[in-house]
C-alpha positions as CSV (number, residue, x, y, z in Angstrom):
1,M,80.9,59.8,141.5
2,G,82.0,59.7,137.9
3,L,80.2,62.9,137.1
4,T,81.8,64.7,140.0
5,L,85.3,63.5,138.8
6,L,84.6,64.7,135.3
7,I,83.5,68.1,136.5
8,S,86.6,68.3,138.7
9,L,88.9,67.5,135.8
10,I,87.2,70.2,133.6
11,V,87.5,72.8,136.3
12,V,91.2,71.9,136.8
13,S,91.9,72.2,133.1
14,L,90.2,75.6,132.8
15,L,91.9,77.2,135.9
16,P,95.3,78.3,134.5
17,G,93.5,80.0,131.6
18,F,91.1,81.6,134.1
19,C,94.0,83.2,136.0
20,T,95.7,84.3,132.8
21,K,92.6,85.9,131.3
22,Y,91.2,87.4,134.5
23,R,94.5,88.1,136.4
24,S,93.4,91.8,136.8
25,E,90.1,90.7,138.2
26,A,90.8,87.7,140.3
27,P,92.5,88.0,143.7
28,K,96.2,88.1,143.3
29,A,96.8,85.5,145.9
30,L,94.5,83.1,144.1
31,C,96.3,83.4,140.7
32,L,99.7,83.0,142.4
33,K,98.6,79.5,143.3
34,R,99.3,77.5,140.1
35,S,98.7,74.1,141.6
36,W,95.0,73.5,141.3
37,S,95.3,70.3,143.2
38,D,95.3,72.6,146.2
39,F,91.7,73.6,145.5
40,D,88.5,71.8,146.5
41,P,86.4,71.2,143.2
42,Q,83.2,71.6,145.3
43,A,84.1,75.2,145.7
44,Y,83.2,75.9,142.1
45,Y,79.5,75.8,142.9
46,P,78.7,79.3,144.4
47,Y,76.9,79.2,147.7
48,G,74.2,81.5,146.4
49,E,73.3,84.3,144.0
50,D,72.2,87.8,144.6
51,Q,68.6,87.6,143.7
52,N,68.5,91.3,142.6
53,H,71.1,90.8,139.9
54,E,71.4,88.3,137.0
55,T,74.9,86.9,137.2
56,S,76.9,85.9,134.1
57,F,79.0,82.8,133.7
58,K,82.2,84.9,134.2
59,D,80.8,86.3,137.5
60,K,80.0,82.9,138.8
61,A,83.4,81.5,137.8
62,L,85.1,84.4,139.5
63,Q,83.1,84.1,142.7
64,A,83.7,80.3,142.7
65,A,87.4,80.9,142.5
66,V,87.3,83.3,145.4
67,D,85.3,80.8,147.4
68,S,87.9,78.1,146.7
69,W,90.7,80.4,147.7
70,C,89.0,81.2,151.0
71,K,88.5,77.5,151.7
72,I,92.2,77.0,151.4
73,Q,92.9,79.8,153.8
74,V,90.5,78.3,156.3
75,L,91.7,74.7,156.0
76,Y,95.5,75.2,155.6
77,Y,96.5,78.7,156.6
78,G,94.6,79.2,159.8
79,A,92.2,82.0,158.7
80,P,89.8,82.6,161.6
81,V,86.4,81.1,161.1
82,H,83.3,81.2,163.3
83,S,81.5,77.9,163.9
84,G,78.6,77.3,161.6
85,T,78.0,76.8,157.9
86,D,80.4,76.9,155.0
87,L,78.9,80.3,154.2
88,S,80.0,81.7,157.5
89,A,83.5,80.3,157.0
90,R,83.7,82.0,153.6
91,E,82.5,85.3,155.1
92,A,85.1,85.1,157.9
93,C,87.8,84.3,155.3
94,L,86.8,87.3,153.1
95,D,86.9,89.5,156.2
96,T,90.5,88.5,156.8
97,I,91.8,89.1,153.3
98,N,90.1,92.4,152.7
99,L,90.6,95.8,154.3
100,E,88.3,97.9,152.3
101,E,85.5,99.8,153.9
102,P,82.1,98.1,153.8
103,L,80.3,98.7,150.5
104,S,77.0,100.4,150.2
105,K,74.2,98.8,148.2
106,A,74.7,101.3,145.3
107,E,78.5,100.7,145.2
108,K,78.5,96.9,145.3
109,Y,78.1,96.4,141.6
110,K,81.0,98.8,140.6
111,Q,84.0,97.0,142.0
112,G,85.4,94.9,139.2
113,P,86.6,95.9,135.7
114,D,83.8,97.0,133.5
115,N,81.5,97.2,136.5
116,T,81.8,93.4,137.1
117,P,79.4,92.6,140.0
118,A,81.2,92.0,143.3
119,F,78.6,89.3,143.9
120,I,78.4,90.0,147.7
121,S,75.7,91.3,149.9
122,P,75.4,95.0,151.1
123,G,77.6,95.7,154.1
124,T,80.1,92.9,153.5
125,Y,83.6,93.4,152.0
126,N,84.9,93.9,148.5
127,T,86.4,90.6,147.3
128,Y,88.5,92.3,144.6
129,S,90.8,94.2,147.0
130,M,93.2,91.9,148.8
131,L,95.9,92.4,151.4
132,D,99.4,93.5,150.1
133,D,101.5,90.4,149.6
134,E,104.4,91.9,151.5
135,L,102.4,92.3,154.7
136,T,103.1,89.6,157.3
137,E,100.4,87.9,159.1
138,K,101.0,89.9,162.3
139,E,101.0,93.2,160.4
140,Q,97.7,92.2,158.7
141,K,96.2,91.4,162.1
142,R,97.3,94.7,163.6
143,R,96.0,96.6,160.6
144,R,92.6,94.9,160.9
145,Q,92.5,95.6,164.6
146,R,93.3,99.3,164.0
147,E,90.5,99.6,161.4
148,R,88.1,97.8,163.7
149,L,89.0,100.2,166.6
150,E,88.5,103.2,164.3
151,I,84.9,102.1,164.0
152,E,84.5,101.1,167.6
153,P,86.9,103.3,169.6
154,F,87.8,102.7,173.3
155,R,84.8,103.1,175.6
156,K,86.4,102.4,178.9
157,T,83.9,101.4,181.6
158,V,84.6,103.2,184.9
159,V,83.4,101.3,188.0
160,P,83.1,103.6,191.0
161,P,84.9,102.4,194.1
162,G,82.5,100.4,196.3
163,S,80.1,99.6,193.5
164,K,78.2,96.3,193.8
165,T,76.8,96.5,190.3
166,F,77.7,98.2,187.0
167,T,76.7,98.2,183.4
168,N,79.2,98.5,180.6
169,F,78.9,100.5,177.3
170,I,77.1,97.7,175.4
171,G,74.5,97.1,178.2
172,M,76.1,94.0,179.9
173,K,75.2,94.2,183.6
174,F,77.5,92.9,186.3
175,V,77.1,92.1,190.0
176,L,79.9,91.9,192.6
177,I,80.6,88.4,193.9
178,P,82.3,88.6,197.3
179,P,85.2,86.4,198.3
180,G,84.4,83.3,200.5
181,S,84.5,79.6,200.8
182,F,82.0,76.8,199.9
183,M,81.6,73.1,199.5
184,M,81.9,72.4,195.8
185,G,80.3,69.2,194.3
186,S,77.4,67.1,195.7
187,P,77.0,64.9,198.7
188,P,77.1,61.1,198.3
189,E,73.5,60.8,199.4
190,E,72.3,62.9,196.5
191,R,70.6,60.2,194.4
192,V,71.0,61.8,191.0
193,R,74.6,62.9,191.5
194,L,77.4,61.9,189.0
195,K,80.6,60.4,190.2
196,H,82.8,63.3,189.1
197,E,80.9,65.7,191.5
198,I,83.4,64.9,194.3
199,R,82.7,67.2,197.3
200,H,85.6,69.3,198.4
201,W,86.2,72.7,200.1
202,V,87.0,75.6,197.8
203,T,88.1,79.2,198.8
204,I,87.6,82.1,196.4
205,S,90.1,84.7,197.8
206,K,89.3,87.7,195.6
207,P,86.0,89.4,194.7
208,F,85.0,89.6,191.0
209,F,82.2,90.9,188.9
210,L,80.0,88.3,187.1
211,Q,77.5,89.1,184.3
212,T,74.0,88.9,185.7
213,T,72.8,87.1,182.5
214,E,74.2,85.1,179.7
215,V,75.7,87.1,176.8
216,T,72.7,88.1,174.7
217,Q,72.4,88.1,170.9
218,G,72.2,91.9,170.9
219,Q,75.5,92.2,172.8
220,W,77.2,89.7,170.6
221,K,76.1,91.6,167.4
222,I,77.5,94.9,168.8
223,V,80.9,93.3,169.4
224,M,81.3,90.7,166.7
225,G,79.0,92.1,163.9
226,N,77.2,88.9,163.3
227,N,74.8,86.5,165.0
228,P,75.6,82.7,165.0
229,S,72.5,81.8,167.0
230,S,70.0,79.2,165.9
231,F,67.1,81.0,167.6
232,K,67.6,84.4,166.0
233,E,63.9,85.0,166.0
234,C,64.0,84.9,169.8
235,G,65.4,88.4,169.7
236,D,68.3,90.5,170.9
237,E,67.5,89.9,174.6
238,C,67.8,86.1,174.2
239,P,71.1,84.4,174.9
240,V,73.6,84.0,172.0
241,E,74.1,80.3,171.4
242,S,75.8,78.1,168.8
243,V,79.2,79.5,170.0
244,S,82.3,77.4,170.6
245,W,84.7,78.0,173.5
246,Y,87.0,79.7,171.1
247,D,84.2,81.9,169.8
248,A,83.6,83.0,173.4
249,L,87.2,83.9,173.7
250,E,87.1,85.9,170.5
251,F,84.2,87.9,171.8
252,I,86.0,88.6,175.0
253,K,89.2,89.6,173.2
254,W,87.2,92.2,171.1
255,L,85.3,93.4,174.1
256,N,88.6,94.0,176.0
257,Q,90.1,95.8,173.0
258,M,87.0,98.0,172.5
259,E,87.2,99.1,176.2
260,G,91.0,99.3,176.2
261,T,91.3,96.8,179.1
262,D,92.2,93.1,179.8
263,R,89.8,92.5,182.6
264,Y,87.0,90.5,180.9
265,R,87.3,86.7,180.8
266,L,85.4,83.5,181.2
267,P,84.6,82.3,184.8
268,A,86.6,79.5,186.3
269,E,84.4,76.5,187.1
270,A,84.8,77.0,190.8
271,E,83.8,80.7,190.5
272,W,80.7,79.7,188.5
273,E,79.5,77.2,191.1
274,Y,80.3,79.5,194.0
275,A,78.3,82.3,192.4
276,G,75.5,80.1,191.2
277,R,75.0,78.6,194.7
278,A,75.1,82.0,196.4
279,N,75.6,80.5,199.9
280,T,73.1,77.7,199.3
281,S,74.0,74.0,199.6
282,T,70.9,72.4,198.1
283,R,70.6,70.8,194.6
284,F,69.4,74.1,193.1
285,W,69.6,77.6,194.6
286,T,65.8,77.3,194.8
287,G,66.0,74.3,197.0
288,A,65.5,70.5,196.5
289,C,63.3,71.1,193.5
290,I,63.1,73.6,190.7
291,S,60.1,74.4,188.5
292,T,59.7,75.7,185.0
293,D,58.4,78.9,186.5
294,Q,61.9,79.3,187.9
295,A,64.1,78.1,185.0
296,N,63.9,77.1,181.3
297,Y,64.6,73.4,181.1
298,N,62.8,70.2,180.0
299,G,59.9,70.1,182.5
300,K,58.9,66.7,181.4
301,Y,61.7,65.2,183.4
302,P,61.7,66.7,186.9
303,L,63.6,65.1,189.9
304,S,61.8,62.4,191.8
305,G,59.2,64.0,194.1
306,C,59.2,67.3,192.2
307,P,56.3,68.4,189.9
308,K,56.4,68.3,186.1
309,G,56.4,71.5,184.1
310,V,56.5,72.8,180.5
311,Y,59.0,72.0,177.9
312,R,59.5,75.2,175.8
313,K,61.9,73.6,173.2
314,R,63.9,76.8,172.8
315,T,65.7,79.6,174.5
316,I,63.8,82.4,176.0
317,K,64.8,86.0,177.0
318,T,67.5,86.3,179.6
319,G,66.3,87.4,183.0
320,S,62.8,86.0,182.5
321,F,62.8,84.4,186.0
322,S,63.8,85.6,189.5
323,P,67.5,85.9,190.2
324,N,69.4,83.9,192.8
325,P,70.3,85.6,196.1
326,W,73.3,87.3,194.6
327,G,71.4,88.7,191.6
328,L,72.3,86.2,188.9
329,Y,69.7,85.1,186.4
330,D,69.4,81.8,184.5
331,I,72.0,80.0,186.5
332,H,69.8,76.9,185.9
333,G,68.8,76.2,182.3
334,N,68.3,78.3,179.1
335,V,71.8,77.6,177.7
336,W,74.9,75.7,178.9
337,E,77.7,78.1,179.9
338,W,81.3,77.8,179.0
339,C,83.9,78.0,181.8
340,Q,87.6,78.7,181.4
341,D,88.7,75.4,182.8
342,L,89.8,72.3,181.1
343,Y,87.9,69.3,182.3
344,G,89.5,67.0,184.9
345,T,88.9,65.2,188.2
346,Y,88.7,67.5,191.2
347,L,91.8,67.9,193.3
348,K,91.7,66.1,196.7
349,G,91.6,68.2,199.8
350,D,90.9,71.9,200.2
351,V,91.5,74.1,197.2
352,K,92.1,77.9,196.8
353,D,91.2,79.7,193.7
354,S,91.0,76.6,191.6
355,T,91.5,77.0,187.8
356,G,91.3,73.3,186.8
357,P,93.9,71.1,185.3
358,S,96.8,72.3,183.2
359,Y,96.1,69.9,180.3
360,G,93.1,68.1,178.8
361,R,91.0,67.8,175.7
362,F,87.6,69.2,176.8
363,R,86.4,72.4,178.4
364,V,83.8,72.6,181.1
365,L,80.1,73.5,180.7
366,R,77.8,74.4,183.5
367,G,74.1,75.2,184.2
368,G,72.2,73.0,181.8
369,S,69.9,74.2,179.0
370,W,66.4,74.4,177.7
371,Y,66.8,70.9,176.4
372,T,68.1,69.1,179.5
373,K,66.4,67.2,182.3
374,A,66.2,68.7,185.8
375,K,69.1,66.6,187.1
376,Y,71.5,68.2,184.6
377,V,70.6,71.8,185.7
378,R,71.7,71.1,189.3
379,S,74.3,73.5,190.8
380,A,76.9,70.7,191.1
381,N,76.4,69.1,187.7
382,R,79.3,69.2,185.3
383,N,79.4,68.7,181.5
384,I,82.2,68.7,179.0
385,F,82.5,69.6,175.3
386,S,85.1,70.1,172.7
387,P,86.2,73.8,172.7
388,K,86.2,73.7,168.9
389,H,82.6,72.8,168.6
390,S,79.3,74.5,169.2
391,N,75.6,73.8,169.1
392,Y,72.3,75.5,169.9
393,L,72.4,74.5,173.6
394,I,75.6,76.4,174.4
395,G,76.3,80.1,175.4
396,F,78.3,81.8,178.1
397,R,78.5,84.7,180.6
398,V,81.5,86.9,181.3
399,V,83.6,87.8,184.4
400,R,85.2,91.2,184.8
401,D,88.0,91.5,187.3
402,F,88.7,94.6,189.4
C-alpha cells in the first residue's frame, strides 16, 4: 500500500513536466488536463509491450499517459467501451479519439517526432492524432460513422416478395415467422416450472424474419471488427458470446447502418417463445425430453425420466443439430439469447404483440446455454441479467422486420 502511494506521488509530480516537455508528442487533450488527481495512477503501467520493438522509458511514459487519458474518457466522459478487459476498454477509447486510417506494420513506428514508436499493434489506430478540440461530440460521432461507412458502404438486402427465407450480405440466414397465437408460459402441473412462467394467451399479429442461428463470431467480426468471445478457438461458425445487451444493440445499429435500413432488432420475449415453440406446447419443441444429440446443454442433469447425455463444457458450431419445425437452430442451449424486453411479471389476460414492461433493471434471456441443466433450456424458461454485463454463456439472434 505504501509503495503504491509513493509511486503515485512520483507520477503526479512528474506529470506537468511531461506535458511541457512532450506537448508536441502527447495527445493535446491529455496535456490540457492539468489536474493529475483526475488520473488513475495504475494507468502508468502499460498493458503490454510490442515484443518486436525495444521500447524506451520515454515511449513507455507516453503510452502510459495515453492509457490514463483513455481511462478518464471511459469512466467520466462516456466513451463507448465493449465489455471485457481493460485492454479492450483502452482500444475502444483509442478508436473514439482517433480518425486516422489504420496503420500498416511498416508505418506504425513512424508516427511520433523523431520516429517515436506508436506502441500499438498493426491495424489499430495512431494514438498521436486526436480529434479537433472544436468538434462537438455529435460531430465526432457523425465523422466516425462516415469513415466507417466509406469502408463498409451500404449493401442493402433485397427480400423478394413472398420469400420465406433470405440471406443478407454477411451471411446471416433468416426464416419467416408467420403471425399467430399461442399459450405462453408453462402449465401448473409442469414439475420443474418456475413461478414467473404464468401461462397466458399471446397473439403475434405481424409476420417477421428471425435469424435461423445465433449471431456467429464471423458475423460479429465483419460488423464490429473485433471478437469478444471467450471461445475464439471454436471458430467463425460458433456463436459470439461474452456480449452485453448493449453490445448486441451496438452490433444491430452498425448492421442497420451498413445496409441503410432500420429493420434489424432484437426479438421481443413473446416473439422468441412463439418462434421457439413453433406450434408445440411441450417442455421442449422436441417433446417432453431433449437429448444432447438435439441440443448443447449440460447432459449430466436431464429432466426426471429423461436419459443423461454428454457435457461439452463449451459452445459448438451453430446449426449442429436439427432445426425446430420452423427452421430455427439452437433454440435450446448453446448460448443464452438476449431479448429486447425488460424483465417483469407477465400481464394478466390475453396479450397482443407483447413487448414487456416499460421500466425495470434487467433484460430477459432465453434458451439456456451449454452450461445449464435441462430444466433451464425449456421453451418457457425465463432468465434475467443486467444489460451492462456479459459472460461466456450469453449471445443473441436478430429479427428483421418487413
